C-alpha positions, 0 to 999 in steps of 0.5 A, spaced: 500 500 500 502 506 498 504 511 503 500 517 500 493 518 500 493 519 493 496 512 492 490 509 495 484 512 491 480 507 488 472 507 485 470 505 493 473 512 495 469 516 490 463 512 491 464 514 499 465 521 497 459 521 493 455 518 499 457 524 504 454 529 499 447 531 500 442 527 496 441 533 491 448 533 489 450 529 483 453 523 483 460 524 480 464 519 476 472 520 475 474 519 468 482 518 467 485 519 461 492 518 458 494 525 457 493 533 456 490 532 449 485 527 451 482 531 456 477 535 451 476 529 447 473 525 452 470 531 456 466 533 449 463 526 449 462 524 456 458 531 457 453 528 452 451 523 457 450 527 464 444 528 467 441 531 473 443 526 477 450 524 474 456 528 472 463 526 469 470 529 471 476 528 466 482 527 470 490 525 468 492 519 472 497 522 476 498 529 480 505 527 482 509 525 476 508 526 468 507 519 466 502 518 461 500 513 456 495 507 456 499 502 459 501 507 465 494 509 466 491 502 466 497 498 469 501 503 474 496 507 477 489 504 476 489 497 475 484 494 479 481 500 482 476 502 477 469 501 478 462 505 478 465 511 481 472 511 477 473 509 470 478 510 464 478 513 457 483 510 453 485 510 446 484 503 443 491 502 439 492 495 436 489 492 442 481 492 440 484 488 434 488 484 438 481 481 441 485 479 447 491 475 444 496 479 449 495 479 457 495 486 458 489 486 453 485 481 456 486 483 463 486 490 463 482 492 456 477 487 453 474 485 459 473 491 464 466 494 463 470 501 466 474 502 461 472 506 455 476 506 449 476 509 442 475 503 437 479 507 432 487 507 433 487 513 437 483 520 438 487 523 432 483 518 427 477 521 429 479 528 428 481 526 421 475 523 420 474 524 412 467 527 412 469 532 417 475 535 414 472 539 409 469 543 415 475 543 418 478 547 412 472 552 412 473 553 420 480 555 418 480 559 412 473 562 412 472 559 405 467 554 403 469 552 396 471 545 395 477 543 391 479 537 394 475 530 396 478 528 403 473 522 402 476 520 396 483 521 398 483 517 404 479 511 401 484 511 396 489 511 401 486 505 405 485 501 399 492 501 398 495 500 405 489 494 407 493 488 405 499 491 408 495 492 414 493 485 415 500 483 415 501 488 421 495 485 425 497 478 424 505 479 426 502 483 432 497 477 434 503 472 433 507 476 438 512 477 433 511 485 432 519 486 432 519 482 425 514 488 422 514 493 427 508 499 427 514 504 425 516 500 419 509 500 417 508 507 418 515 508 414 512 505 408 505 508 408 507 515 408 505 520 403 510 524 401 510 531 396 503 531 395 500 535 389 493 536 391 491 537 384 494 530 382 494 526 389 494 520 385 501 521 383 503 521 391 498 515 392 501 511 386 508 512 389 506 509 396 503 503 392 509 501 389 513 501 396 507 497 399 507 492 393 514 491 394 514 490 402 508 485 400 512 481 396 518 481 401 513 479 406 510 473 402 516 470 400 519 470 407 513 468 411 509 463 406 505 460 412 501 467 413 498 466 407 493 461 409 491 466 415 490 472 412 483 471 409 480 469 415 484 475 419 480 479 414 474 476 415 474 477 423 477 484 422 471 486 418 466 484 423 470 489 428 469 494 423 475 494 419 474 494 411 478 497 405 475 503 405 476 505 412 483 502 414 486 509 415 482 509 422 486 504 425 493 506 423 497 510 428 493 516 429 499 521 430 502 518 423 495 519 420 495 526 422 502 528 421 504 524 414 497 523 411 492 528 413 496 534 414 499 533 407 493 535 404 490 539 409 495 544 409 496 546 402 488 546 401 488 551 406 493 555 403 490 555 397 483 557 400 486 563 404 490 566 398 483 565 394 480 569 399 485 574 400 485 575 392 478 577 392 479 582 398 484 585 393 480 585 387 473 588 391 477 593 395 475 600 393 481 603 395 488 601 399 485 603 406 479 598 405 483 593 402 488 593 408 482 593 413 479 587 410 485 583 409 487 585 417 480 583 419 480 576 415 487 575 418 485 576 425 479 571 424 483 565 421 485 560 426 491 555 425 489 549 422 493 545 427 488 548 432 482 547 428 483 539 427 485 538 434 478 541 436 474 537 431 468 534 433 465 532 427 466 525 427 460 523 431 456 520 425 462 515 424 460 507 426 466 507 431 463 513 435 456 509 436 460 503 439 463 508 444 456 511 445 453 504 446 459 502 451 457 509 455 450 507 456 452 500 458 457 503 463 451 508 466 446 502 466 451 499 471 453 505 475 445 507 476 443 499 477 439 499 471 437 491 470 441 491 463 447 491 468 445 485 472 447 478 472 442 474 468 444 468 473 442 471 480 439 478 478 445 481 482 450 486 479 457 484 477 462 488 480 468 487 477 475 489 478 475 491 485 481 490 489 482 483 493 478 484 500 474 490 497 466 489 498 461 491 493 460 499 492 452 498 493 
């Protein structure tokens, strides 16, 4: 047992604190996240589920050091402490697609009702949700003209990388991630020198790199061939298909090396176009300078806009998060949907040894 009070906080502690409050007070559920950038993302989601009787508070896992990341959150700080008054909200990474093939995934991730995860690789994948990216450009540039189809771009990208992505998942399920690491995969599926008027050129260049690596892997690991078709069918049931593979690759890589490669030049074009219109329509230089200054102050850097993008909520993966939160709330509030069918009593999982039920 830790020597500090904060070392011993668990769901039971917060449940007891809730009971000390007036009945008019809302029940508070502490939601721990991985890092600073996750706070707004999960705050925006969880706020939609708050009621007159229930509220969430999003926190970082430790106030004594700067350790971050999912394994740090779930293993080092929270582990068995989670419960009805303390939950964790984390990126899925590859763990959702591993389906319990690792000890960490099985113990701390897949079978814990108090862990909410993204289903896509990370929050950046949601922020890069293709149907939302035109609006991201509009918010950044205040120009609604559409010169580039982000949906077609990311669909084409996904089709090209899909087979190589299957290999990546197969290696990790076989606990052979060192044979074909995520870093190696990312290096191959990077977009370089994208011309937004002819994106097919950069995509074709990447396709050649992908096909070259596929030929190497097929020769080096012939035993994998019989497993990849079945893996493809299984991943399809988990929401992965050739059209949306971009949602399940490393989120930092996707944003920096695929999406921003298109967003940045497109926003530059839209800004220059708006500035040209102002110069053309201005009656005199003073008016032109005033309008250009006003337009300049109205813009927001694209990097800030995409980090605050919330227009991913039409995606199927977000609907899965909604379902998980609804089940969590049913468990917290004692709804019959959270009851054990065997004896009508609620299951209270992942409590530390010796702890009694929170009810």
